[in-house]
N, C-alpha and C positions, 0 to 999 in steps of 0.2 A: 245566247243564256240556255243552257238546257233544261228543260222544265222535266226534272226527274224527283217522281215522287217518292216520298222517304216512308216505307213502309215495315212494320215489324211482325212479318208472318210466320207460321209453322212451315220448316221445311217441304217443300212440293218436288215433283219429277224436274229436272234441270230444264229438259224442252218448254216446260210451262211456266219456269220463274219469271218469264218476261210480263206475265199476264199480274204481277206484282204490284208493274207499275201502273197506277191507276189511269194515268192518262194514256196509256197503250191500250188498255181494255176498251176505253171509249173509240179511240180510234181505230183498232181492230174490229169492232162492229159496225163504225162507219163505213169503213172498206169492205166489207162484207157484204153489206145493203147495195152499195154503190156496183161494187163488180156485177151483183147478180141483175141490178137494174140493167147494167151496160150489156150483158150476155144477153138478158131478154131482148132487149131493143135490137138488136143485131139480128135474131134468127125473127122476132115479128116485123120487124123492117122488111127484110128477105123477102118473107111470104105476102105482104101487103105489095111491096113492089112487083111482084109476079102477078098478083090478083090484077092491078090495075093495067100492067103492058103485056103479060104472057110473053116477055122478052129475057131470057137469061142475060142478054148484054145491059139491058137497063138495071137489072139486078146488082152484075158488077159496077155497073159506072155509079150507082147510089150508094154502094156501101165503099166503092174504093176511093169516092172524088175526097174522103176524109182525110187521106193523107195528103193532099195538097196543100192546104193550108197548114196541117203538122210539120209537114218539110221546113215549109217557109218561115213559119212564125217562130218554131221551137226555141231558138235563141233570145226570142224575145220572152218568151216565156219563164227560161231561165233568168234573164236579168230583171225580173218581175218579182220573182221568187226572192231573191236577192235582196231587192228594195221595199217591199211588201211583206206585213206580218203573214206568214205562210197559212195561218187559219183563214185569213179572211178571203186568202184566194181560194180555198179548197171549199170552202161554205160557198163562195159565190159561185164556181162553177155547180157545185151539186143543185144548187137554186135553179141556174139557168137552162142546165140539161132537163131536170122537171119540168120547166116551162113550156121548153120545146117539145117534148112528149106530150105535155096537155095539149099543145097546140095541133101536132098530129092528130091525135084522138079526136079534135073538136073538128077538124078539118073533115076528118073521115065520117062520124057520126053525121055529120051536115049534108054529107055527099057530096061535097065540094072540093075534095082532095083531090088532086092529078098529080103526075110522076114528077113534074118540074119542082112543085111545092117541095117533094121530098130531097130531091136534087140542092135544091137552097137550103134547106134545114141540114143536111147533112154537112155542107160547106161548113154552115155556121157551127155544127157539133164539132168539126176538125178545128175550125178558128180556136173555140172555148179549151178544147182539148191542148192544143198546143200552147195557148198559155198557162194553162193550170196544171199539167203534168207535172212539171218538174218539182212543183211545192211538194208534194205529198212524199215521194222519197229523200226530199231534202228536209223535209219536218220530222222524220224518224231519229235519226242521231240523236234530236231535241227533246224525244220524249224517252228512251231509253239509254241506257248506260252502254258504252263501247262494247262492253263482254256479251251483252244481250243481244246486239244487233243480229248476228246469224239468225238467233232463233226468232226475233223479231220477224224478218224478212220471210224466213220458213212458215211461220204460222199465216202470214199476210199470203203467200203463196197457196197454202193450205185453202184459205177462203178462197181466193180468184179460181183456184182448179175445181172446187167445190161448186162455184156459180157456173162454171163452163162446163161441168156435168149435169146438174140440176136443171141450168136454162132451156135447154132446147124441151124436155121434157115439160116443164112448167108452163113455155111457150106454147108448145101444141095444145096441151089442156085448156089455156086462157081463149085462145084462138077458136078452138072446139066450142066451148061453152058458151062465149061471152062474144067472140067477135073481136077481129082487129081493132077495131076503135076502142072498146072497152080495155084490151088489152095494152093499150098506150096510156091508158087511163090509170093503170095498174102501177106500169112503171112509172110513171109520174109521180105515184103516191112513192114509190120505194126512194126514186131520189131524193124527193123532200125528207123522207123518216129519216135517209141517211145522214141530212144536215143535224138532228138532234143529239146525237151522241157526241158531236163535238161542241156542244155547247158548252161542257164544265171545264175543257179544257180551257188553262190559261192560255191566251194569247203570247206567242213568244216574244214579241216585242219587236220594233223596228231595229235595223243594223245601226251602227253607231252616226252620227249625223256625217254626211259628206258636202264639198262645196257643189253647187247644183252645176250638174253636168248632163248631157245628153248619153240617152240610154244607149246609144251605138258606142260610147265610149266605153258602158260597162260590157259591153258585149267583147268587146276589142280586148280588155283588160281578162275577161274569161279565157278567150282564146290564147293568149301568150301564157296565162297560166296554167291551162291544160299543157301548151307545148311545151311548158318547162320541166315537166314530170315525167319520167320515163316509163313509170308503174302504170300511171293515167292512161299515157298514151298506148301503153299496151294493152289495157283494158277495152280502149275505146277501137282499137284492131282488132282486137279479138269480138267484140260485138257486133263487127260489121259484116262476121259469118252469118249474121242472122239473113243476108240475102241470097244465100243458099238454103236455109232451114226451111223455107217454105215449099220446097220441092215435095217433101212428104205429104203435105196436106193436099197437094194437085195429083200425084200419083196413086195416093192409097184408092182412091176409087176407081180409077183406071186398073191397077192390080186385082180389085176386087172381083171386077167384071169380066177383064181379059186375060190374066194370067191365072189367076188361083180360080176361076171360075165360081166364085162364090154367089148366093143370092144376096138380096138387098139386106137380110138379116145377118149374114155374114158380114158385109161393109159394116153396119153399125157395129158389131163386136169387134172390128179391126180398130174403129175411130176409138171407141170405148176403151180400148186397150192401151192406147195411147195416152187417152185423157188420165188413166188409172194409174199407168206410169209417172206421170206428172204429179201426180198426188202421193204416191209412195215416195217420190225422190225427195217431194216439200215435207213430207212426215220425217222421212229420214235425216233430213238437215234438222229439222227441230230438235232432234235427240241428239245430234252429234254435239250441238252447242259451239263455242268460238273455239274452233280450231286454229292454231298459230300458223300452218301452212294453207293458207286459201288458196294462194299459187296452184299447189299441187294439187286440190280440190276442183279446182276450175280445170286443170289438162285432162283428170282423171274422168269428169262430167265429160269433157270434149270427146275424148276417147271412145266411151260408152255409145255416146250418141253418134260419132261417124261410123265407128265400126259396125253398129246393129244397122245402121240405114245401109251401108255396103253391102251386108249379109243379107239383109233384107230384099236388095235387089235380085239376087240369083235364089231368092228360095222358092220351092216348087211347092212346099205343103202349107197349107192354110195354118195348123196349129203354130208351125214353126214360125211363119209371119207373125201371128198374135204375139208368141213370145218375145220375138225379134221390138216388134212396137213398143212392149211394155218397159224392156231395157231402154228402150232411145228414148223414151219419156222419162224416165227415173233419171238419166244420164241429163237430160236436159234442163232439169229442175235443178239438179245438183251443180249442172255448169251457172246456169244462171243466178240463182241465188248467191253461191260463194263470188260470183264475178261483183253483183250489185253490192253486196257489204262489202269487199274490199275495196270496190269506189269510194262510199261513203266513209269509210274509216280513214282514207289516204288524202281526202278533199278536206279543206278547210271549211271552217263555217259560212263563212263570209262568201267563199265561193261556189258551195255545195249546188246551188240552184243553176247557176250558171253550167256548170261541169256536166249536172245532170240533163239539161236539155241538150247538150251536143251527145250523152250515149244514146239518148232517146231517139235521135233524128236517124241514127243505123237502124231502130227497130220499124221505123217507118219505110223501111227498103223490103220490108216482108211482102207488100202487093208486087211490087217488083220484081222479087224474086220468084213469085207464083207464076208470074208472066213469061218469066224467061223459063221457067220449068216447062211450062204449057208448050213453050214454042221447039224447045229442046226435044221433048216427046214427040211432037209431030213431024220435026223434021229429020230426028237421029232415029231413038226407038225408045221403047219405055224405058228401059232400064237405064238409059244415059245419065238423064238428072238427076237421077238418084247417086249414082257412082261419081257423076262430074263434081255435085255438089260437096259429098263427102272428101275426096281429094283437096279438092279448091280449100276445104276449111282447113284439112289439117297443114295445108301449105302454107297458112296465115297462122296456124295454133301452134306449131311444132318448133317453128323458127324466135317465136316469142319467148315461149317457155324455156329455149336453149342460150337464146343470146342475151335475156335481160335478166342477169344475177338476181337484181332486186325483185322483180316479179315473182321469180323463184322462191325468195326466201319471206315474200309476204305472206 
């Protein structure tokens, strides 16, 4: 049952009409705080591991190991989201994230923290993330009407992109001013604060009663439902190109130092340009509104991302490279927001959690894509991972757009 608040308010710009939905305003505030906490956690955690071990390998292991339980348990998270009221799942995850951050701060401040503690805590974070992640996207269509879904996803994208831009600077200030232990206490407070805006939202209610059955059977039903829809299968195949998307994150520092020969400040500008592109794309989509041809928007975003990535490969000029990264980020944002919105629209309420869990599994392939890009750069050359990734992605994107009529018309 949708939890759509009925409000009568003066007309406001289309892109912000979705804020007329009272429950979405609370949900948006909660997501913005939680995303900021997550970005802060990633930056402070990397610094803390480096302080403890002086080993980049340990940094990669502690940060990347979260993907293991995420991949293994994601389907269970989807089934859980379809069995249990989604509000309970989201609130519980925020509470647990906050408690784990508090635990890290406590261990660090007492001088008892060791690297293996962080490894175990990262596994626990991945476990919680896997079981709770499908609930949020599956909840959104219950909070806003269908015609406002793309605006809702765009504004949530803006919140996430803003957190990604603000997070590193705020993390550096917290570490420099108060230290890593106090930074984790602040992160814990942010996660706990993110629970509060969810309190006024009415619980979405449990799904209709079903005969007692194994959760494995629910997962099997979700997989069968997914396979029965050409549009959903097309969306999932498109999202599998996330495996190749990570090549840009790996290659930006390489291009900055070895190809464009810019200083660290130039490297920072390149990274900020990509992030700014994501933010611009999210803002653009928030103004676009409910376009009827989301399949076309997905393809346009993919072309922007892949063409800019291939062009970046051979760019000899810093200014051109910065511009291409900006276009790349905008295209990536348009692509992902359109993809997510279309998936939410075509999936039934009772199956949405399970379908979202399958969708997110491919996002967990991004760390593997980073490893693949690094291997290709080391064994072939610097430009090969980017060009290979762009071409491989288009070999998936173009046939889906051309061969699935329902997807083109979606």
